LUMVODO-36631 format. One record per residue (C-alpha): x, y, z; residue in one letter. Coordinates in steps of 0.25 Angstrom, whole numbers, padded with zeros to 4 digits, always signed. Example, Ala and Ser with C-alpha at 12.3 -4.5 7.8 and 13.67 -1.06 7.14 Angstrom:
+0049-0018+0031A+0055-0004+0029S
//
This chain:
+0000+0000+0000M+0011+0010+0004K+0019+0007-0009N+0006+0009-0017F+0004+0023-0011I+0018+0027-0014V+0017+0022-0028L+0004+0031-0030N+0011+0043-0024S+0023+0041-0033L+0013+0041-0045L+0005+0053-0041V+0018+0061-0039S+0022+0056-0053L+0009+0061-0060V+0009+0074-0053T+0023+0077-0057S+0027+0083-0071N+0041+0078-0072G+0039+0064-0075F+0040+0057-0089C+0043+0070-0097Q+0039+0068-0112T+0034+0076-0123N+0020+0070-0121N+0009+0075-0113G-0004+0069-0107T-0019+0071-0108I-0027+0066-0097T-0042+0068-0094G-0055+0063-0089I-0068+0062-0097I-0081+0064-0091L-0096+0064-0095D-0099+0078-0096A-0113+0077-0089K-0110+0066-0078T-0095+0069-0076R-0093+0054-0076D-0080+0049-0082P-0081+0043-0096L-0075+0029-0099V-0069+0026-0113G-0070+0040-0119V-0061+0040-0132N-0050+0051-0131V-0044+0053-0145I-0033+0062-0149V-0036+0066-0163T-0025+0066-0173G-0017+0055-0165T-0019+0041-0162K-0020+0044-0147K-0032+0041-0139G-0038+0035-0127T-0050+0032-0119A-0055+0037-0105S-0054+0026-0094D-0064+0022-0083L-0062+0035-0076Q-0064+0043-0089G-0049+0047-0089R-0039+0047-0101F-0025+0050-0104W-0016+0052-0116L-0001+0055-0118D+0001+0064-0130L+0013+0072-0136P+0013+0087-0134E+0003+0094-0143R-0012+0098-0144E-0022+0087-0147Y-0037+0086-0151F-0044+0075-0142I-0058+0069-0144K-0066+0062-0133F-0077+0053-0138S-0086+0042-0131M-0099+0036-0136I-0111+0043-0130G-0103+0057-0129Y-0100+0068-0138K-0086+0069-0143V-0077+0079-0136F-0065+0085-0143E-0054+0093-0136L-0045+0101-0145K-0031+0107-0142N-0028+0098-0130V-0013+0102-0127K-0003+0091-0123V+0010+0096-0116Q+0022+0087-0114A+0023+0081-0100N+0010+0088-0096K-0005+0083-0094T-0017+0088-0101T-0030+0086-0092H-0043+0085-0099L-0057+0083-0093R-0067+0079-0104I-0082+0079-0103R-0090+0072-0113L-0105+0075-0116V-0115+0063-0118Q-0122+0063-0131K-0135+0055-0135A-0133+0042-0143I-0144+0040-0153E-0145+0025-0155L-0151+0025-0169Q-0139+0032-0175A-0128+0033-0166V-0116+0041-0171T-0103+0041-0163V-0095+0053-0166S-0080+0055-0163G-0068+0046-0164E-0070+0031-0164R-0067+0025-0151P-0053+0019-0149L-0049+0005-0146V-0045+0004-0132N-0030+0005-0133K-0028+0005-0118Q-0019-0007-0113P-0030-0016-0108E-0035-0029-0113V-0048-0038-0112S-0056-0026-0106S-0070-0021-0110Q-0078-0010-0105V-0093-0010-0106L-0101+0002-0104Q-0115+0002-0098R-0122+0003-0111R-0115-0010-0115E-0119-0017-0102L-0133-0014-0099T-0141-0020-0111K-0134-0033-0114V-0144-0044-0116S-0143-0056-0107G-0134-0050-0097A-0145-0047-0086F-0139-0033-0086E-0127-0039-0079D-0114-0033-0082V-0106-0047-0080T-0115-0054-0090R-0112-0043-0100T-0097-0045-0097V-0099-0060-0100Q-0100-0056-0115T-0086-0050-0116L-0074-0058-0121P-0068-0068-0112G-0080-0069-0102V-0088-0081-0100V-0100-0085-0091S-0104-0098-0085Q-0119-0096-0085A-0131-0087-0090D-0134-0085-0075F-0120-0080-0071S-0113-0067-0073G-0099-0072-0069R-0088-0070-0078M-0077-0080-0083Y-0066-0072-0090V-0056-0078-0100R-0056-0092-0093G-0056-0086-0079G-0065-0090-0067R-0076-0080-0062A-0068-0077-0050D-0056-0072-0058E-0064-0059-0061N-0064-0045-0054I-0077-0037-0054V-0077-0022-0050L-0088-0013-0048L-0083+0002-0048D-0069-0004-0044R-0075-0012-0032T-0072-0026-0032F-0085-0035-0032I-0082-0048-0026Y-0095-0055-0031E-0101-0047-0042P-0113-0056-0044Y-0127-0059-0038H-0131-0074-0035L-0118-0080-0038G-0115-0074-0051G-0129-0073-0057M-0129-0058-0060V-0119-0047-0056S-0121-0037-0045I-0119-0025-0055F-0131-0017-0057N-0132-0014-0072P-0139-0001-0071E-0127+0005-0064L-0115+0000-0073I-0108+0010-0081D-0097+0001-0087R-0089-0012-0085V-0075-0015-0088E-0070-0029-0090F-0056-0035-0091Y-0056-0049-0096A-0041-0050-0094G-0028-0042-0094G-0033-0032-0084F-0023-0022-0078P-0016-0022-0065A-0027-0013-0059S-0035-0026-0057H-0031-0038-0049G-0035-0051-0042N-0042-0056-0054A-0037-0066-0065M-0048-0064-0076S-0056-0051-0077S-0060-0038-0071I-0074-0032-0072L-0076-0018-0068T-0091-0013-0067V-0092+0003-0066T-0105+0009-0061N-0111+0022-0066Q-0110+0034-0058K-0124+0039-0058G-0130+0051-0064K-0124+0065-0060K-0134+0073-0067E-0148+0067-0063N-0155+0056-0055F-0159+0044-0063E-0164+0030-0060G-0168+0017-0066K-0177+0005-0062V-0176-0008-0069S-0183-0022-0068L-0177-0033-0076S-0179-0049-0076F-0167-0049-0066L-0169-0038-0056S-0174-0024-0053A-0164-0013-0053N-0165+0002-0049A-0154+0013-0049Y-0154+0028-0047M-0143+0038-0047G-0140+0053-0048G-0131+0065-0044P-0126+0068-0030V-0133+0081-0026P-0124+0093-0027H-0113+0084-0032R-0108+0079-0045S-0109+0065-0040G-0119+0054-0043S-0125+0041-0036W-0133+0029-0039F-0141+0018-0032L-0145+0005-0038S-0153-0007-0034A-0155-0020-0041R-0163-0033-0036R-0168-0046-0042T-0183-0047-0039Y-0186-0062-0043H-0186-0066-0028D-0196-0056-0024Q-0205-0059-0036L-0205-0074-0032M-0207-0071-0017K-0219-0062-0021A-0226-0073-0030I-0223-0084-0019G-0214-0092-0028A-0201-0099-0024F-0205-0098-0009E-0192-0106-0005N-0183-0098-0013Y-0177-0084-0012I-0175-0082-0027F-0161-0077-0031P-0160-0062-0030N-0150-0051-0029F-0149-0036-0027Y-0139-0025-0028D-0139-0011-0023L-0128-0001-0027Q-0125+0014-0025M-0114+0023-0029I-0111+0038-0026L-0101+0046-0035F-0096+0058-0028Y-0085+0067-0035P-0076+0076-0027L-0072+0086-0038G-0067+0082-0051E-0055+0073-0046N-0062+0064-0036N-0074+0055-0037L-0079+0047-0025L-0090+0036-0026S-0096+0027-0016F-0104+0014-0020S-0111+0003-0013G-0116-0010-0018L-0124-0021-0011H-0129-0034-0018T-0136-0046-0013G-0141-0059-0019D-0150-0070-0012R-0155-0084-0016M-0162-0094-0007R-0168-0108-0009M-0176-0115+0002K-0178-0130-0001F-0189-0138+0006D-0187-0150+0015D-0189-0160+0004A-0177-0154-0004V-0168-0154+0008R-0171-0169+0011E-0169-0173-0003D-0154-0167-0004T-0151-0162+0010P-0136-0160+0008A-0138-0150-0004D-0151-0144-0002S-0158-0134+0008G-0160-0119+0009D-0150-0111+0000Y-0148-0096+0003D-0139-0087-0005W-0137-0073+0001N-0126-0064-0005N-0123-0049-0003K-0112-0039-0006M-0110-0025-0002S-0100-0015-0007I-0096-0001-0004A-0086+0007-0012T-0079+0020-0011F-0072+0025-0024D-0063+0038-0026W-0058+0043-0039K-0047+0054-0038W-0040+0062-0049I-0027+0065-0041I-0021+0073-0053A-0024+0074-0068P-0015+0062-0070K-0018+0054-0057A-0031+0048-0051F-0035+0037-0041T-0046+0028-0039H-0049+0023-0025T-0060+0012-0022T-0063+0006-0008F-0074-0004-0006S-0080-0012+0005Y-0089-0024+0002S-0096-0036+0010K-0102-0048+0005Q-0110-0057+0013P-0114-0071+0007F-0123-0081+0013K-0127-0095+0008Y-0135-0105+0015R-0139-0120+0012T-0144-0132+0021F-0140-0146+0020G-0127-0152+0023L-0119-0141+0017H-0116-0128+0025P-0129-0121+0029Q-0123-0106+0028W-0112-0100+0021I-0109-0085+0024Q-0099-0077+0018F-0096-0062+0021H-0085-0054+0014A-0081-0040+0017R-0071-0033+0007N-0063-0020+0007W-0057-0015-0006D-0048-0003-0009F-0043+0001-0023R-0035+0012-0027E-0030+0015-0041D-0022+0027-0046A-0019+0031-0061T-0008+0040-0065F-0006+0047-0078L+0007+0054-0080N+0019+0046-0086F+0021+0047-0101N+0010+0037-0107N+0009+0030-0093H-0004+0028-0085K-0001+0022-0071I-0011+0015-0063E-0009+0010-0049T-0018+0004-0038G-0021-0003-0025L-0032-0013-0021Y-0034-0018-0007L-0045-0029-0003H-0049-0035+0010R-0059-0046+0012S-0065-0051+0025D-0073-0064+0023V-0082-0071+0033V-0087-0085+0030Q-0098-0092+0038K-0103-0106+0036M-0114-0114+0044Y-0114-0129+0042F-0122-0140+0046N-0114-0147+0057K-0114-0160+0049S-0108-0154+0037Y-0097-0147+0045W-0094-0161+0052M-0093-0168+0039L-0086-0158+0030F-0079-0147+0038A-0064-0147+0041G-0055-0138+0049E-0057-0123+0047N-0045-0116+0053K-0050-0102+0050N-0065-0104+0053T-0073-0103+0066S-0083-0114+0068V-0095-0113+0077R-0106-0124+0080I-0120-0119+0081S-0128-0120+0095D-0136-0132+0090D-0123-0139+0084S-0130-0141+0070T-0121-0130+0063R-0107-0126+0061V-0104-0111+0059M-0090-0107+0052M-0085-0093+0052D-0073-0090+0043N-0067-0076+0041E-0056-0072+0031R-0049-0060+0027C-0042-0057+0013Y-0034-0045+0008N-0029-0042-0006Y-0021-0030-0011A-0017-0026-0025G-0010-0015-0032A-0006-0012-0046Y+0002-0002-0055I+0000-0001-0070Q+0005+0008-0081D-0002+0010-0094Q+0009+0015-0103W+0007+0021-0117E+0020+0015-0122L+0019+0019-0137L+0007+0028-0137P-0003+0026-0144P+0001+0012-0148I+0006+0004-0136L+0001+0005-0122S+0003-0004-0110I-0002-0007-0096N+0008-0013-0087A+0004-0016-0072G+0007-0024-0060L-0003-0028-0049R+0001-0033-0035W-0008-0041-0027E-0008-0047-0013Y-0018-0057-0006F-0016-0059+0009D-0022-0073+0011V-0011-0079+0003S-0001-0067+0006Q+0002-0067-0009Q+0006-0055-0018T+0005-0056-0033V+0010-0047-0044L+0002-0046-0057S+0009-0039-0069P+0000-0034-0081R+0003-0029-0094L-0006-0024-0106S-0004-0017-0119F-0012-0010-0130S-0005-0009-0144F-0013+0001-0154T-0012-0005-0168I-0020+0006-0174D-0031+0016-0170E-0041+0004-0170K-0033-0007-0164S-0025-0011-0152A-0018-0023-0148L-0018-0027-0133K-0012-0036-0123G-0011-0040-0109A-0003-0049-0099W-0004-0050-0084G-0004-0058-0071F-0018-0058-0064Y-0019-0064-0050H-0031-0067-0042Q-0031-0071-0027F-0041-0081-0021P-0055-0074-0020K-0064-0085-0014D-0063-0085+0001P-0064-0101+0001V-0051-0102-0007Q-0044-0093+0004M-0050-0100+0016D-0040-0106+0025A-0049-0119+0028D-0056-0121+0015N-0047-0114+0005G-0032-0111+0004N-0026-0098+0009R-0013-0101+0002N-0020-0098-0012L-0012-0088-0020T-0017-0079-0032A-0022-0085-0045Q-0015-0080-0057Q-0019-0077-0072A-0010-0072-0083I-0017-0065-0094H-0011-0063-0108Y-0020-0055-0118I-0019-0050-0132L-0030-0042-0139G-0033-0033-0151L-0044-0022-0150E-0049-0016-0163R-0059-0005-0166Q-0067-0011-0178M-0076+0001-0181S-0081+0014-0174L-0087+0006-0162N-0083-0008-0164V-0071-0014-0156I-0065-0028-0156T-0055-0035-0147R-0048-0048-0149I-0040-0054-0137E-0032-0066-0134L-0029-0070-0120Y-0022-0081-0111Y-0023-0082-0096K-0014-0091-0087D-0020-0095-0074F-0011-0099-0062H-0013-0103-0048K-0028-0104-0049L-0036-0108-0037I-0041-0122-0037V-0048-0132-0027K-0038-0142-0021N-0043-0154-0012P-0032-0152-0002V-0030-0137-0001K-0044-0133-0005N-0038-0123-0016F-0025-0121-0022T-0018-0112-0033N-0015-0124-0042T-0024-0121-0054G-0020-0115-0067T-0027-0111-0080G-0027-0104-0093K-0036-0097-0102S-0035-0091-0116Y-0043-0086-0127G-0047-0076-0138A-0058-0065-0137E-0065-0056-0148V-0073-0044-0144F-0081-0035-0154L-0088-0023-0148Q-0097-0013-0154K-0097-0001-0145R-0111+0006-0141V-0114+0014-0153S-0125+0014-0163G-0136+0003-0163K-0127-0009-0161L-0117-0012-0150D-0111-0024-0142G-0100-0034-0143W-0096-0048-0147I-0086-0056-0140S-0079-0070-0143Y-0070-0077-0133S-0062-0090-0135Y-0057-0095-0122S-0050-0107-0116I-0048-0109-0101S-0041-0120-0094K-0038-0123-0079R-0029-0133-0073K-0032-0139-0059D-0027-0152-0055E-0039-0155-0046S-0047-0154-0058Q-0039-0164-0066G-0030-0153-0073G-0033-0144-0084E-0048-0141-0087Y-0057-0131-0093Y-0064-0122-0083P-0079-0119-0084M-0076-0105-0089Q-0069-0111-0102D-0078-0106-0113Q-0071-0107-0126R-0080-0098-0135H-0088-0086-0130T-0096-0077-0139V-0104-0065-0134S-0112-0055-0142A-0119-0043-0136V-0126-0034-0146I-0134-0022-0143N-0143-0016-0153F-0150-0002-0152H-0160-0001-0163P-0168+0011-0157H-0165+0021-0145P-0176+0013-0137K-0171-0001-0140W-0159-0009-0136D-0157-0024-0141I-0146-0032-0135S-0141-0046-0139L-0131-0055-0132K-0127-0068-0138W-0118-0078-0131L-0111-0090-0137I-0102-0099-0128Y-0095-0112-0130S-0098-0122-0118G-0091-0121-0105R-0084-0134-0099P-0091-0143-0089Y-0087-0156-0082T-0094-0169-0087P-0099-0180-0079L-0090-0192-0081D-0097-0203-0073S-0106-0206-0061I-0104-0214-0049I-0116-0221-0041Y-0115-0222-0026I-0124-0233-0022A-0123-0230-0007E-0129-0216-0009T-0136-0219-0022T-0130-0207-0028S-0122-0203-0040Y-0108-0197-0041F-0104-0190-0054P-0090-0191-0059I-0086-0179-0067E-0077-0179-0080G-0065-0170-0083P-0068-0156-0078I-0074-0147-0088N-0071-0157-0099S-0085-0155-0107K-0092-0142-0113R-0106-0137-0112L-0113-0134-0125P-0111-0120-0130S-0119-0108-0125Y-0127-0097-0133Q-0137-0087-0129R-0143-0075-0136L-0149-0064-0127D-0157-0052-0132I-0162-0039-0125R-0170-0027-0129A-0171-0014-0122D-0182-0004-0124Y-0182+0011-0119W-0195+0019-0118F-0201+0030-0109K-0214+0030-0101W-0217+0044-0100G-0204+0050-0096R-0198+0038-0089V-0188+0029-0097P-0190+0014-0097F-0183+0003-0103S-0187-0012-0105I-0180-0024-0110Y-0182-0038-0114L-0171-0048-0114E-0171-0063-0119I-0159-0072-0114L-0156-0084-0123N-0165-0080-0133I-0165-0093-0141Y-0165-0101-0128N-0152-0109-0131H-0150-0120-0121K-0136-0116-0114N-0132-0127-0105I-0126-0123-0091Y-0123-0136-0085D-0127-0151-0085Y-0135-0157-0074I-0136-0172-0070W-0147-0180-0064N-0145-0187-0051E-0139-0200-0056D-0131-0192-0067Y-0138-0200-0078S-0144-0188-0085Q-0139-0174-0088R-0147-0161-0090S-0143-0147-0095D-0144-0135-0087S-0146-0123-0095Y-0143-0108-0094Q-0153-0097-0097F-0165-0101-0107P-0172-0090-0115L-0175-0080-0105L-0183-0067-0107P-0181-0055-0097T-0185-0041-0097F-0183-0028-0089G-0188-0013-0088V-0182-0001-0082S-0186+0014-0080V-0177+0026-0078K-0180+0038-0069F
//
């Protein structure tokens, strides 16, 4: 920590001095804002006319250019805004010119959209496998249940395991190898009901940024991908609200300006309603129908032009209960009974953006979260399992612009987690199966029928990084070289992760890109780190990424990207019959991806992606090398949005996948003493399910009732009712196999009203 503060102090002194790195070049830096809301604009094209120089604004709306000494004519353009032209911008050697640009919105007529200004540039930053989706590209995708993670599943390299799951498997990695952030806050479980739908309210999302690999040193403790969800900032000029009712949930939000200030706020609430409907009509009396809810609030409060504070809160919950009658319990007493799933999560976040100087700014985030989880079942198994986690996260990032063609970024991340696990057993189960538990307190109930176990653990993680984005041969070659340091106190292990990426400009429309890097991930499952049931000597898992890609602008609004990748996995955590878990697993994945995108403009937009991927794992306890369940060879996704009229939107989503692997049944053993059958499985994942395909369609219609704007939509999932097999199910004696299917043809609808 002390060394990090010293490093930041040195860098601040460098950027505030004028004598460092004397050259004949000067620098133009600035920030681009919405003229009405004063919000920073992301992805604005900054074009220096008469040269091949150009860039785009980052996530904070900032940009920088290093140029020879003279005067320039600069254009700023973005779809949905009027082109802004700035003449006679003077650049002096070894000095910085500061700009503050405000773009004015313009109406977009869908019947005949004309985009003025220069054509958008291919992203020539040294970053690979990244994709930014704006709100307008996220909200109307058919078959996504208005869920951001299901939209991300249509991007290259991402596969899903089921229609009813939003979890992501990226380039052969597992679902737990991804990091999900909400406005820079790490979300430990970003899903409701074990993965059915994400916790992100679609009405609040402004954009998402997704890295399928090769992400820079600013991100750590993940081997596969980074998904960052950014919320809107509310309305600074007027109050607004919206109420929606869909097949899945009821949703409401409202927001507006802070009185007498230039800040903004919003509140939102979302809840499923099927459980209340079933209760009202008296159906499913022995069940609590699966349901979830989430509540969210954010307050943005600027302090002058150089400081922006924000406070946010998120509370989510999901519940499901099944109560079986006595006949069911007597039929299968060991596995049946009353099931109760109750999961909650609360997060509070403070965020501070500070522009220290025109060439230096910091971003500080502190969050506290707690997550109580409770699971109940009767029978011979544990009666209650309670899990309660409290987490503290601190993140500090600093960016410095000063050196000739250099952009320096450095940061620190600290995390602490306190976990309490309680289990309540039938005493008979405890006597039969429980062993020695060194770190667990054990209590016997007063009636001597139950055993109560309490287990408390604490984990600490620290990470720090520094990276340099260097315009080595401007405007042809730029690189990003970074180093990340990470420490985990359970194993008392320190790891270093070097990373390197580059962008080579072939011509005005094309860029060749590549990346290489080490990516470490410490154990995240508390069971794996438990001294009694896990292994506290587990070390960090490791992946090495190799990526090479080509980006090409095909026309005014059409961009294509081709990428090849290879990932080496080492020290993977696998189950071990003696030590519970060990770092003896290895693996590899490799493949090719093609992505074609038509940006939002005119009457047609969307994207098509194709991925070819092979993933392998090696685990001696599984018989050596095998294909994991996420090994999906061919994946085709197409998202097409059609705007035939200002009041109509039509969206299509077509998915075609090759079959994922499964483990076949090899033989059956009959046990006469118990008159039961015992299955013997064949080689792990040695067979493949049939291919998968699904076409979804959605139509939205806008109208006004008096002065009140309404919208309605109709959506049909799996419109030609293709029978997609999820799994195979066997009868009691394993003589007959039946198919378990995913979503059939399923119509849904929704309505919303704004005020």
